[in-house]
N, C-alpha and C positions, 0 to 999 in steps of 0.2 A: 467698756468705757475707757478710752485711751488717755494717756497723760497729756497728749496734744490738746484735748478738749478743755483742760483746766477746769474740770467740773468740781464744784464743792458739793459733795453728796452727803446729806444729813438724814438719809432715810433709814439708817441702821438704828435698831432699838437701843435705848439706854442700857447701861450695864446692869446686871442683875441686882447688884447691891446699891444702885443709884436710884434717883427718882424716876418714876414711870411717867411717860407723857403720851399724849394722843398723837397719832400719826395721820397725816392728811395726804391727799393726792390732788394734782391739778387736772382739771378736765380739758384744759388747753394750755399752750404756752402762755406765760405772762411776760411781756416785754416792758422793760423800764426805759423810758425815753426822757430827754431833757438835756439841758446844756451841761458841759463839763463842770464838775464840782457840785452838781445837784445831789450827789449821794447815791447814785443809782446802784453802784456795786456794793457799797456798804449796806444799804437797805436790803438789797436782794440777799446778801449773805446772812444778815440777821433774821430776815424772814424765813430763809431756808432752815436755819437752826430751830426756829420756833415751830415750824410746820413739819419738819422732817422730810423736806423735799430737796431736789438738786438745784444748784444755781450755777450759772456760767457767765463769764464776762467776755463779750464779743471781741474787744480789743486784744485781750490776752490770748484768746483763741487765734486771732489773726497773726499776732506776733509769733506764736509758736509754730503756726503753719508756715509762715514765710521766713522764719528764723531771723527776724530783725524787728527792731522797735518800730512803732507807728511813725515816729518822726523820720526814721530812715526810709520807710516805705514812701512817705511823702517826698523825701529828697530824691529818691531813685525814680519813682513812677509818677510823681505829681498827685494832686488830689484826685484827678480823674481815675488814675490807676488804683488808688486806694479804695475809692468808692465802688469800683467794679468788684474788687475782692470782697468788700463789705456786703454787697448784694448777694454774692454766691454763698457766703457764710450765713447770712440771714435766712436765705431760702432753705439751706440745709437744716438749720436749727428749727425753723418753723415747721418743717415736715417730720421732725424727729420726735422722740419721747417728750411729752410736756415737761417743762422745767422753767425756772425763773431765769430770764435772760436780760442782763444789763447791756444796753446798746450804747454805741458811741454817740456823741452829741449831734453829729450831722447825719445820722441814719435816715432822718425824715426828708432829706433834700431830694432824693431820687423818688420819682413817682412810682417806680417799680417796687421800691422798699415800702412805701406807704400802702400800696396794694397788698403786699405780703403781710404787713402788720395787721391791716384791717381784716383780711380774709382768714388768717390762720391763728391769730392770737387775741389776747386780752391785753390792752395797752394802758400802762400806768404812767402818766406824765408827772414828773417831779419838777416843780417850778423853783427857780432860783434867780437872784439878781447877780449881776457881774461882780459887784463888790463882795457879796457873800461867797460866791464861787471862788474868787481869788483868795479869800481867807481860808478856804478849805483845801486848796491845792498846794502841796508842799514844794513842788518844783514846776514853776510855770514854763520853764524852758522845755519841758517834756510835752507841752501842749502847743503844737505848731500853729494852731489857729486862734489862740487866745488873744494875743496882742496886748494892748493896754486896756484899761477899764472901759474907756469910751468906745473903743472898737468892739470889745466883747459885748457891751450892752446893746450896741447896734445889731450885732449878730443875733443876740437873744430876741430882740424885737422883730427882726426879719423872719426868724424861724417860728415865732409864736403861733401864727396861723397854721403852720404845718404840724406843730405839736398838738394843737387843739383839734386839728382835722382827724388825727388818728387816735386820740385819747378816749378811752372808755372811762377813765378815772383820773382826776386831776388833784394833786396834793401840793399845797404851798409849803415849802420846807423852810421858809424864813424863820430864823431864830430857833430852829428845832434840831435836835440831834437825830442821828440815823436810827437809834433805838425807838424813839417815840414815833417816827414816821413809819418804821417797820411794823410796829404794833397796830397803827391805824390801818395800814394796808392789809395786814393779816385779818383784822376784823371785817373790813369791807369785802375782801375776797371771799371770806366765809359767808357773809350775808348775801352776796350775789351768786353764791354757789359755783364760783370758779375754783375754789379750794374746798374740798369735801373730806370729811373725816372718814377714815376707813377702818380703824381699829384702835384699841388701847394697847400701848406697848409697855 
């Protein structure tokens, strides 16, 4: 597992003198989709800690691979160039060891990506409004496609059918913290046998 992958791996057992917890494994990759600010990365990391599985953020993966920030990739290669890189990374992660993957907000725009998501993974759509997303993002200048609130809400509305097309599970995050959302997703993934218990640690 390389540093480039920026994997948050919580599969190690708890310390001998600490609390013991159940360990789980994923039967297939779980992809978190939704608009920026929906909490995809935060929820994935908290769920990873609770379940003892690995989580990875696609944008961080891309930034490390390209050695530049997402907004720099947009500036250099345009959105089309960024989306091509995104598809390559998504395909790589979809075919690798199952883990929790937080995707960029526009991952659903490409039909190829939607096919990869549907074919290889279990997709959790985290819903958010533009106003709530803005309140959660500390530096909007780092999000080249956010724009103002009206523009962001239009983008959310335009992407809604695409998010719904790929979603196996939809969670409304309005007024909820990432911990509460992670606990709900944890429970539902276990219920649907996407996340299965393997042993007590």
